[in-house]
Each structure stands twice: as C-alpha cells, then as structure tokens.
N, C-alpha and C positions, 0 to 999 in steps of 0.2 A: 504493499500499500505505502502511494505517495505520502510525503511528507507536507504535512500544510506550510504554505510560504507565511502565513501570519496567524499566530494563535494568541486569543486574548482570554485572560483568565482572572476572573472576580475583580474586574476594573470598577473603579471608582473615582470619582474626581469631586472635591467638594471645595466650594468657595465660602468667603465669609462676607455678607452685605451689613455695612454699618449704617444704623439707623440713629439720626440725632433727633432726640424727643424735645420738640418745641412747647416752651412755656404757654399753656392753654389760656393764661391772662396776659399775655404780652400784647402791649398796646400795638395800633398801626405804626407807630411811629418807630417803635423798637423793631419791627419786623422788616420796614422798608431799611432802617440804618443796617441791620443785620446782612441784608443781601446786599446792600451798596458796598459794605465793607468787604465782604467776600470777593466781590468783582473787582475791586480798586486793588487788592492784594493780587489777586490772578494777573491783572495788567501789569503790575510792577514786578511779578513773578517772586512776590515775596512768601515765606511761610505763613499761611494763616494762623492767627492768635488761637490759643486754645478757647474753645467754647466753654462757657460754664453750664449749658445745658447737658445733661446726662445722656450718654449713648449706649445703644446695645448692638451687639454682633449678632447676626443672624446666620445660621448655617444653612448653605444652599447647596444641594446635591445635583449637580449639573448630569452626572450618569452614576448609576447605582449597579453593583455587582453585573457586569456585563461578560458572558462568555460565548464564544463563538470561534470557528476556525474559517480561514479563507485559504482555497485551492489554488494553486499555481493555474494561471490562464484565465481565472474568473475575471468578470467583470460584473462587479458590485454595485448595486444602487443602495445609499444610505437613504432611506425615506422617513418622513415625520413631519409633523406640523413646526410651526415656528416655536423655539424654546424646548424643543424634543431632546436636544443635545448632539446634534449632528455634526456641527463646528467643532463644538468641544472635541468629539471623539475623533475628528480629523487632526486637530492640533495634537493629541496624544499621540495618535500613529505617527506623524510627522516628528516627534520629538521637539516639538515647539514648547510643550509644557509636560510636566511629569505628573503622574497619576497618584491620587492620594492614597488609593491602596490596589493591590492587585499587581499584574504585570502584562507586557506585550513583548513578544517573541517575533522578530521579523527574520525571515531567512533570506536577505538579500539586500540590496541597496534601494533606498526610496527618493523619488523626487516628488514633489508636490508643487501646486499651484492653488493658494488658498486665499490670496487676495492680489489686486493689481498691483504690481511693482514689488511684491515681496522678494526680497534677496537682492534687488537692485542698488546700486549706490548711484544716487541721482547725478554726481558729477563726472562719472564715467562715460564713455560714448557705449552705444550698442555693442560694438565689436569689444570691446573691454570687459562689458558685463557679461558677456557670452564666454569669455575665457574665464573670468572669475567664477562664475556659475559652475563650469567644468571643473575648476580647481578644488571648489569647496566638496563637490561630488568624490572627489578622489580620483579623477581623470588625468591621465597625463596630456601634456601639451600635443603630443602626436594623435593621440585620441581626440581631441578637441578640433585640432586642425582637420582631422577627417570628416566631422560632423558639421564642422563649421559651414560648409555651403549649402547643406541640407537646410539648417537651421533659420539662416538669412533668407533661402528662397521660400520656405514655408511661411515665416512671419512677414514677407513682403515688405523689408525695410531697407533695402539694398541702398537707396537715395540718402538714407540718414544714419547710415553705420557708423559715420564719425561724427556723429553730434551727440552730446551730452543727452542722455535719456530723460534728465529734468525737463527737456523741452519738448517730450513726446507726449502726445494725447494718450487718453486713457485705453483708447482703442489700440495703440501702437504698442503700448505697456502690455497690454493683455495678449496681443499677438505674438509679442517676443518672449514674454514669460512661458505662455503654454508651448512656443516651439522648441524653447530650452528644454522645459520640463520631458516633453514628449519624445526627443531626439538624444537625451542622454542615455548612457547604458546603465539603466537601472531595472530592476525586476518588477518593482511596483511604482504606479503613477497614480498619485492622489489629486484629485480636481475638485474644486468647491464650485459654487453657483456664479464664477466669475466668466464663464462663458457667456452669461447674459450681457456683457458688455459688448461683445461681438456683433457684426451684421450676420443675417442669415445665411449668406454664403459661406463665410469664415466658421460660424458654428457646424455647419455640415461637413466641411473639412475638417474639423477636430473630431467629430464623431466618427469620421470615416478612418483618420489615423488611430484613435482609441481602438476601434474594432480591429485594425492591421495588428495592432500590439497585443491584443487577446488572442488573434491566430498565431501570433509568433511565440507564445506560451507566458506573456508578461500579463501582470494583474493590473486590474484598472479599479478604483474605488471613486464611486463618482457621486454627487449631492447635486441634485437639479431638483426643480419645481415644475419642469416641464415634462410631463408625462409621456409626451411623443419622443422626447430626447432618451428618456429611461428606457422605453420599451424598445427602441430602435437600437440601443447599445447593450445593454446588460442582459444577463443570463440569470442571475440571481440577486436577490434584493434582502436587506434585513430593516425593519420596522422598529422605530424607537418612540417610545410615547412617555413624557415627564420622566426622560432620563433612564429608562427602563427597556429592555430587549423584549419587544412583543413576538418577533418572529424573524425567522432566518429561514428563505424558501426560494423555490424558483420565482423569479421576476413576475410572471402573469399573478400567481396567487399572491404574492406581495403587494404588488399595485393594487388589486382588487381589495385586498385587507386594509389598505389604506385609504382609497377612496371611499370604502363603507365607514371608515371612522371619522370621516370629514363630514360637518353637519350641513354643508351644502349639497353633499351627493345624495340623490333619492331616486328611485326607480318607481315610488309607490307613493301614493297620499290617500288617506282614507280621511272622511270626517262628515260633515254637512254644511254646504253651501249652495246658496240660491235664494229664490224668494217664493211667493205663492204660487208661482206658474210651475218650477221646476225646482228638484234638490238634486244635487250631485253627491252622490255617496261614496265613490271610491274611484280611483284612477291610477292605472298602472302601465309600466313598461316592462313586456315579457324579456326576462334575462336569458342570455345566451344559455345553448344547452350545459355548458360546464357551471352556470350559475355564477359567472362573473358579474362585478358591477359595472363594466365599462363593455365597449363593442369593439370589434374589430370592422373596417370595410369590409363587407361580404358577408356579416352576419346577418341574420334574420330576427327581426323583432315586430311585436305589434303594440298599438296603442289599445289598451282596452278602458272602457268608460262604463260605471254602473250608475243610474240615474233612476229617478222617478218623476214622472210627468203629473202634476198635481190639477194642473187646470191649463188644458190645452188652448192653443193661440196659434192662427195661421201664420203670425210673425215672428214667433219663435225661432231663434237662430241657435244652433251649438255647433260648434267645430273647435277647431286648436290652431295655435300659431306656432312657428320655430322662431326662437329667437336666438340671435348669435351672441358671442361671447362679450358684446358691447351694448346687449338688451336691445338690438334691434330686430326688427321683424322682416324674416327673409322668406318666409313661407307660409302657406297657410292652408287649410282645408275646412270646409263647412257642409253640411249635411243639405242645407237649401242649395248649394250650387248644383245639385244635380236633381231633376224631378222626382226619379224614380226613389230618393231618399227623403225628398221632403216631408211627406206622410207620416214617417216615424216620430216626428216631435208634435203631431196633431192627435195623437192616441194618448189618452190617459193610461196610465199603468207604470210598472216596473220594466225598464229596458236595459238590453247589456249591447254596447256598441264595440265594434273592433274595426280598427284602421292598420293595414299592413303597413309599415316603414321600410322602404327598400333603402338601406343602408349605403349601397354603392353609390348613391346619389350624393352622399354627404362627404364633402373634404374634412379631412381630419381635424379636430378641435371639440370645443365644449360648447354644448346647445342648453336652451331650456324650451321645454314643451309647455305653453300656456293654455289652459282650456278657456274658450270664449263663449260666452253665452248672453243674449240681449234680445230685446223685442226690437225687431229692424225699426231704426229711425225714431224710436221712442224712448227706450230705456236699456241701460247697459246692467245685466244681472250679475255678472261676474266681472270682479276688477282683476286681481292678481291672486286669487285666493287658491287657485289649484295650479301648482308648478311642479314640473318633473325635471330632473336633470339627466341629460344624455351625453354619455363622453364617445365620440367615436376617435379611435387611432388607426393607423396603419400598419400592416404588417410587415412592410419594406423597410430597410435599415437606410433610411434616406429622410431628409428634413425638407425635400424640395416640395415647394406648394404647402408646406405644413406650418410654417413658423409665422407667428403674428397673427393677433385677433382679426387683421383686415384679409386673411386667407380665407377664413372658414366661411363656408356658405355652402348652397347646394348646388350641385354638379347639373347640366342640363342633359346628362347621360353620353351614352357612346352609340347614337343610332344612325352614325353615319354610312351611307350606301355610295358604293363607287361604281361606275360603268365606263367602261371605254368607248370613247367617241373620235370619230375623225375629224379633222379640222378642214 
C-alpha cells in the first residue's frame, strides 16, 4: 500500500481573542475621547496607553481534532462556509503557523499560493523574485534556469520582467505567484481563493495546469467557492464546519453535502401560500437518481407543484420563472400560455402539476425557480414566497463559458440542420 503524502493527526489550532470591557456608565465624551486617543497613537505609531478598562481573553478554536490522510496525486478541495477553518488549515499545511496540538507529516516539498504577493520582495524585479522563490524552495540555480522560461511564459509578464514588482497590478502579482508555485519541483501545491483575482481565461489556464500536475502524480490542495472550479479539478474533497472535519470523500458526494448544508440551497418548499382563490402547498425539484443536491448538464429533473384551487377564476394564472444569479428573469412558463392547459386552473380541487426541465438547455451556473401566481391584470397572488434553488454544473474539466454570472442563462439548444447547396 502506498504511503500517504500528507498525514494529519489530532490537529487543532487555538487563538486568543482579547475583549476590552467598556464602562457601561461612560459618558459620550469619554467614549469619543478614548477612540480619538487610540487613533492618534496609531497615527504616530506610539504604543497605546494601558487602559483602565478590564480585559478578558476568549479562547477560539479555529480547528479541532482533525484526522485525515491525502494520497499522492489527489486533487483535494477544501470546502466549508466562511469561518469554517479552511484558510487556517492551509496555513498550517504550508508551515506558516504552528498547530496548538497534533501533528502534520508531509512527505515532500510544498509550494503554496495563499495570498496575492506572498513571498515576494517588492523592491526586487520579477526576474529576481523568481530566482529568490526557487532558492527558498531549495532548488539549485541550474534547476531554476531550466524552469525560468516556462514560468515567464505562463505568467505572461515578459515585458515587465525587469520591473520591481511593487509596480505590478494585483493580476500580475497573482499570475506570477501561481506560475512560480505551479512550476517549482514540489510534490504538493496549495492554492487558496486567490484565483478569483485573475480573468476567466487565466483561471481556466490555472485549472488546466493543476489537472496536469495531478496526472503527473503531484498533489493539489484547492480552496474555492466556485463549485464549477472544484468539480472540474478535484477528485476528492473534505468539508469543514466550525473547525471540525465533517467529511472526507469523493468530490461529488462532498459537494452535495456542502450544498445541502447551505441555507440557500433548497430543492423543496412546503407550506401554505396564496389567497382565497388558490393555495400552494408544496413545490419541489426531483433530485438526480443518485440523490445529489445539484445537477450536471444532461441530468433530468421535473418541477412538481401541489396546489388546491379554492375559488376558480378564468383569469387565474399559475406558472414559474427562472432567475439567474443576479435575480433577473431569463425564462418562464405559464399554464395559460397553452389552451389545452388553461382549463386546469378553472376546476376546484386538489391538483398535482409536473413540468419537465431539460437541463441541457441551461448553461452551468446557479438559478432560482420562482412560482408565479396572479389574477391577470388584476392581482398578484404570490410575491416571492415559493423559491427553489437549481445549481447546474458541467462534467467537462473546463471553465469556458461557465465563469461569471453574466454567462449563466438558457441555451437555445442545438437544433441546427445542415444541407448542401450549389452556388
């Protein structure tokens, strides 16, 4: 059995948070005077005077008792909501900070990119920083010269190679930082959310490079809130919640668990919404056969609506709208749009309606389905009481046409027909 490249045992990290207790009977003048004094001291870079107010130290465990192993060649996503401990874990694995308890064993060299410009000297040129980073990694000058042209070409900074990097833009910083980290001879690459700085083309280039590293047997640890990026790159994932390890499993299952833990993710609504004409009782999207909380393009799903018509009306309209990630309506369907369905809402009683959604028509992205109900040109019965979330991702390891909210929407399909013709 192959030895894991990373072993984490009983890992915990504790910080102390200092709270200064304010005098509950302090006057407004005393409060403003205290703030002004502290601001003046910071401006003059003086040490603040000791406060007479009592202080308390609160223990905060950013990580608690983590145990897991990572195999060579794994491309691992670290998932979790803000404050879950993702960045703290990466800093521990990168040896930037030390654990409070437990140990980390890494069988190989680590290169990391946690923040834009990390490890750069601002007064040195791009050329000098490339050589400096290689030296810090323990690489010889000959090894660095061999990798040098690849790094410069990947970062696309040839024109600015001899410019001090303090004059670089944040995008240039990120491109150079990733290029160095991804081309050094390390066994483990650690990348935080910094790829968000780059444009879509460079992000795709980075993901392609990290996929290549995985196929070469190198290990990648990746933190991103972009589910598209995670699914296109990673084969495994770990989920953190309030500093604790919730799951370490294949990426599909881990993403599903993560999405279901988010309060905004919902494939089902149940309640009672409407007025004296109609009550909406339940609405849901049928999950894929493997019971995932998200969908791939090509999956099949249906929107199910259960309602009760209490007071039939010829102008009663029922349907749904598709909203993109910017909450803009991009598609809709209503029963009254087709004559054969119009009669459904003119009969009193309990109804179960189903609409089949073709997910091949959806570009990858996150959508909401909003139930619409009204008396046409008279009264809006539903506002936004019934909302479902629909996340559609691509199985292809590419971000082309997937990045950015301006890309998500409905496709017109692929119904082209071609016939030969003579001029």
